[in-house]
N, C-alpha and C positions, 0 to 999 in steps of 0.2 A: 522360552519362557518359564515363569516360576511358578509352583505351582505349591499353594498355600492350604491349610486344609480350610473347610468351607462351614464358618460361623451361619448360627440360623438367624433370620429376619427379625430384629427386634418388634416389628409390627405382627407378622401373619407365620412367622415360623419356617418360611422357605433357604433352603439351605442358600447361601451368597454364594455364588460364583464367577460372578465379572464385575472385575477391578474396573474403580471410577477412577481415581488417581491414587497413587502409589509415593510418597514423600519421604520416602527413606523412615529414617528415626530423629524423632525430635523432642525436647524437654514440655514438658506441660507448661503453656505460653504464659499464664499466671502467675506462674511460683517466681515469682521474683526474689533476688537475693540480695540477702546484707551483706553489709561488709566482712561479719564475719564467715558470714557463708560462703564468700567469692573466691575463697582457694580449695574449696572441699569439692566432693562430687556432686554430680550434678544427672540424676539418672535421666536417661533419654528412651522412650517406648516408641513402638512403629507406631506409623501414620499412615493408616492405607486405609482408603473408602471403596465402600460395595456398592452396584445398586440392584436393588432385589428385582428380580426379570418377574414376579407376581406382581409386586404392590409396586413396584418403583420406588421405595422408598429406597435413598442415599443416603449412606449411615457406617459409621467406622465400628470396627472389631470392639467388644465391650472390652477394656483394660483395668477397668476404675468402678469405683460406686461412686454417684453423686457424691457424698461428704468426702469422698477424698480431693475433691475438686472444686469444690464449694466451704470452705471451710469458716471458721468463725475468723480468722485472720483476712480474707478475702479483699481484692486490693480493686476489684473496680466497683468506682461512685460516679454512677449517673449524672449527677448536677453538675460535673466539672465541663459538659459539653454546654456551650449557650444553646446551639442548634437544636439540640438534644432535647432540651428545656423547652423551648418554642412549639417543638413538635410537639411535647407533652401540654404543653398548655392549648395549644390548639384542638387538642385530641378530647379534652374534657368539655371547650365547649361545643364542640359538635354531637357529643354524644348526651350532653344535657338536653341540647333540643331535639336533637333528633327522637331522643326517647324521651322525651318529658319527663325528666327527672326534678324531684323537687326533695324538699330538706325530709320526705317521710323516704325518700328511696334509699337506696344502698350498694357502696358498690365498693369490690373486692378487689384488689391487683393483685396477684400473683407473680412471684421474684419482684417485690415493691422496692428492690433497693434501697435507696435512701428516704424514698418520699418523694423523690423527685416529681411524679404523676398526680398522685394521691392529694397534693398541696392545694391543685388548682381544681378540684372535686370539694375540697374542705373550704376554700375561700368563698363557692358559692352557697353551701352551709348544707352541704351533702354529706350523710354521714358515710365513713369509710372504713375502711381496713386493709391493712398491709399483711401479708404471708411472704415470708421472708426466709430461705435456710442459711443466711449467712449473719452472724451476731454484729459484725464488723460494721455491716453499711443499715442492719435493725437499728442499732442503737443510736445511729444519726438519726435516722427517722424519728426515734421518737424523743429524743434530746435538741434535735435543733428543729426541727417543724411538731411535733408533736400528732405522731401520726401513728395511732396506736398498731400494733403490729405483733402477729403472732411467729416466733420462730420455731419453723418447722417447714419439710419439705412436702409438696402439695401432694394430694393422691387421694385414691377413694375415702381410706381413714382420716385421712384430715378433714377431709371435705366433709365428713360427718359429724367427727366433731364439732364443726362450724358451726355445721346445721342445727345440731343438738342448745347449742350456746345461742343460737337466735343469729345466726348472720347468713340466713338466706340471701340472695342476692340478685338485685333488678341488672346490674351491669357487672361481669368482670371482664379483667383486661392482663393478659397474658403478652407482655413485649420482648422480643428476642429471649423466650424462654424454652419454648417448644421445642427447638432444638438441642438442649442443653440435660434433657431429661433422659436419662437409660429406659424407663420402664414407660414410654409414652402411653400405652392403653391404660395402665393405671390414672397415669396423669391426667391423659383426657377425661377418663372415666369419674373424676374428681370434677367438675366442671356441672357434669350431668347429676352429680347428686346436689352441688349447691344454688344451683341456679331457680331463680319462680318461676312459674310454669309459662309464662311470657318471656322471663329475662333473657340477654344478650349478652353474649363472650367473644371478645374481640381475640384474635391471633394475630401478631405482627412478626413476621418474619423471612430476612432474606429469601428472594425467589432464587431457587435452584436457576430456574433459566436464565437468570442474570449472573447468575454465578460461572455459567458455561460459556455463555458469549462473548462475558468480559475478562474471562481466563482468572477469574477471583478466587487461587487456589488458595491465597494466603487465608480466606475465610474458614479452609478446613482447619482446624485444630481440637485436640484431646474432650477440650470442655462441651464443644460442640458433638454430640453424638450422631444426631441428625442431620440432613440439607434435603429443605422442602419443597416441592412445587403443589400447584392446588390438587393434581392428579393425585398424588400418594397422601395428602391431607384431607379428602373430600373423604377416600377410604375409610382412614383411621375413627374420622367423627363417626360414621355411618356404623362402625364397630361397638361405637361406644356411646351409644344413644343420643349422637347430637347432627343434624343435618346445617350443611354453609346454605345461607340466604343473598348473601353479599361478599361481592370484593372489591377494594382498591387496590391500583398501583399507586406507590410510594416511592419517594427518590431517599429512603432515610437508609441506610447499610449498603449502598451501593446498586438499590432497586430491589426494595420490599413487597410483600402483599400483607394488606389488612383481610385476614376472613373474619366475616360476622358467621355467627354462628347459634343457635338454639334447638330447644327439642323436638321432636320429628310435627309434636302438635301445635306447637306454639302458634301465633298469628302471624309471623311475619312472613311477606311473600317473598318470593325467589325474585331476584333483580337482574337484569341485564349484565352488570358488570360478570355473572358467574359465566355465563355463557362466552361472553368476549373471552376470558382467561382459557377457557377452558378449550376453544378455537384455537387462542394462541399457541399453547402448550402441546395441543395436537398437529399443528403444522411444523412445531418447531421438531417431532420425533421423541417427544418424550416418553412416550407410549413405546418406544423400540430399543434396541442396543446399539443402531451405530452411534448415535449422539453420543453417548456415554464412551464408546470405545474408541472415539478422536480425540476426546478431552484428553488425556493424556499427554501427549504428542504436542498439542498446544501449552501444556503447562513447562515441559520442558523447553520449547524454545521461547517464552515469558523469561526463564532463568536466563538463558543465555542472552538472551538483550540488554535483560540489567546487568549480569556481568561484564560484558563486553565495554557496556559503557564507563560502569564505575573502575575499569582496568585502564579504559583508555585515561578520562580523566585524572586519575593517580599518576600514572607516567608521563603525565605534563605538571606535575606536580601539584595538583588542586588539593584542597583542605575539604572535606566532606562530612555533615554531623548527619542525625536524624532530628526528625520533628515525632514525637510520641510516642510510647510505649503499649500500644495495641497489643492483643493478644495475635491480630491477624502478622500483625510487625515480626513477633516471633518465630510466626511459621514461615515467612519472607526469607527475614535472616540466617536461619536453622538451613533451611533449606537450599539455600544459593549458598552457602558459606560462607556468608557476610560478615565479620566482626570488627576487630580493632584494626585488621590490615586496610579495612576501606573506610571506616567510618571513626572521626575521633572521640564521638559520645552519641546520647539521643538524651530529649529534654522533653517533660511533659510537665502540663498546669497541673497535675494532684500531687499535694506533698507527700500523699500516702504513696508512693513512687520514688519520689525524687530520694537521692542519695543511696539508692539500691541497685543491683546490677541487673541488665536482661538475663534469663537463663540461658545457658546455651554459648552465648555470645559473647555474655559477661561484659558487654557493655555499661558505660554508668549513664546512671540516668540524672540529670542536670535540672535546675528550675531554667523555663526559657531566659532568662535576660544573661545565660550563659552563651546564648549566640552571638548577643550584640557584641559581649564583651570578644570571642573568638574572632565576630567577620569572617566567616566561610564562605568559600566559592559559592558552594554548593548546600541545600538540604533537602536529605530523601524524606519526604513526607509517607510516614509509615501507615497513618489513616488517614488513605487515599479520600475515603469517601467523605470525607471534612475538607476535602482539598481549599474549595472558596472561602471558607472559614479561616483556614491558618494563611492561606496566603494573604489575606487582608490582614490578620492579626503582625505578621513579618513582616508587614511592606514595606517597613524601614530597611531589609537587607537590600532591597535597589538602590539604597546611597550610596554604595559601594561596589557594586557591580554584583552581589551577589543573586544566584539563580536559583530555581526549586525544580526537583526530578519528582516524576510522580512513578512507580513502579508497575502498574494495573492501567490496561491489560499487556503493554507494553511500556517498556521503561519511557520516556519522555523527558525533555529539559524543556521546561513551560517557559513562553516569552515572556 
């Protein structure tokens, strides 16, 4: 057993001694390489997740500041996924109805990306503001969707400045960002500052319980500092002046939670969904060490099953390509050692990724039309959480006998 130094928990400060998953060393997942960079160095960093035995927050050791990871040229644009846009539109409709939002209401989204969500509140005549640290996506929100956007990292200081500028919020949204912040207490404390007395914030994040049950180890990457359960999130909220009053299970990102929170004295009554998820996590053992200790071997077995399948297919002379260039795909490919020896290329719908190369593996990223031109025998779906959407988009590959491979929870060829 290797012994590593014990970093402190980013929430409660307890020394982290229990390893959850050790994925070796990988490059930063969203650091795509240009044609000029592809023959140069590619820095790798340890990718090791711990679980705090006090507060049960699963987390990576700190190697980076947020501005090292979410820079001005950040290449993830939310609007390139049709299913995610549908999810955002439903959210806006649900929040407007549930909390009686009117043109006098104000909605603030933190990590607002390219305006994918706030555009639907704006269409309802509701005042909106985006807060987004990466200028590349913020500029698109402003130019293409006319979403007012502040280019800042969110925390207590930013929230105080926004409050002074008149941006107290009726509803705040934070989708798939809670996992991305190194100072999770400062981040959550900012919502307490900016919410109106009866305001509501929703946090959406992939549910740790699904990560464990479905071997979703590829969702571990350097841009994700934390891996969240309701158990840990309720403790983080309480420490920073908020209380959860409801939670919903969502199918997004392989199974997510949407936690509703407010100030302790707000009017919102606790709903039954909260006790149901608490009970589910307790039954699964998320408050005990054993379930975390068992995860590492299941990760290794998932790696073995994928490599065995790909090696067999390559020995049979099959051509295999990838679909997608998501961060999770880069974790998967680098941990499993899958490069151009196994995959000819990958494709992505985002023009911001096309013409670039995956970090570590150096796989070229092409336009999806390349699949019709190459007519591969198999397509490995890297964003497996979108497999239904992708198999529908690429239904034409069946005309030449092409098939799909899904790598998680174990490598499977779809019929």
